N, C-alpha and C positions, 0 to 999 in steps of 0.2 A: 772702222769695227769691224765691217763684213770684212774688210781686204786682209784685216789680220786672222782673222779665223780662215779663211782660205787658202792663206800663207802655212797657218798650223796643216790644215790636212794637207796641203801638197808636201809640209814636211813629213807629216806620219804615214802619207803613202810611198815617200822613196827610204822611211823606216821600212816598211812592210816588204818594200820589195828588196832591201840589200838581204834583211834577216832571211826572208823565204829562198832568196839566192844560195844567200852561204849552206843555208840547212840543204838544200838540195846538192849542189856543188859537194858537201862531205857528207850525204849519201852516197851521191853517185859513186867517191871513193872510195866507202866503205866504213869512215871512222865513224858515223852513226847509223844504227841501226832505224831504219824507214817504219819499221813495222809498229814503232811504240805509238805514231803518228794514223795508224788503220785502226778505223773502228767500221764495224759493219761489213758493206759489202767492198767500199771504198777501201782502197788501197794508199799508203803512206805517202807514196811521192803526189798523190792526186790532190790530199790535203794540202800537205806543205807547199804544192804550186797554185791550190787556191789562196795562200796567204800573198802569193806575188802578184797574182793576178789583180787582187782586191786592191794592194797598193798601187799598181799599173792606174784601174779606174778612179782610186782617191784620186791621187797626181793628172790625171787628165780632167777630171769634173772640176777640181782645184783651176788646172791652170787655165780651160775654158770661161770659167766664171772671173778672174782676174781679168783674161784680156777683154770679154765682154763687159766690164765694168771701167777700165782704161779706155777703151773705145767707145763708150758713152760719154766719158767726162773731155 
């Protein structure tokens, strides 16, 4: 059960990475206006980049937990 949760967490993290990277690439090319994602004093690039970084952190935590669980058994 715990392994399944970590696998889903890893897939969600990879999804965040793909979506964040795709939006950043499209924004840098000019196909998407990144100002739509801006709020307060934070630029739109920073907000979308945070999505990709969150995906990286989720995947890293899930991979560590999966490796720790497999090494323990």
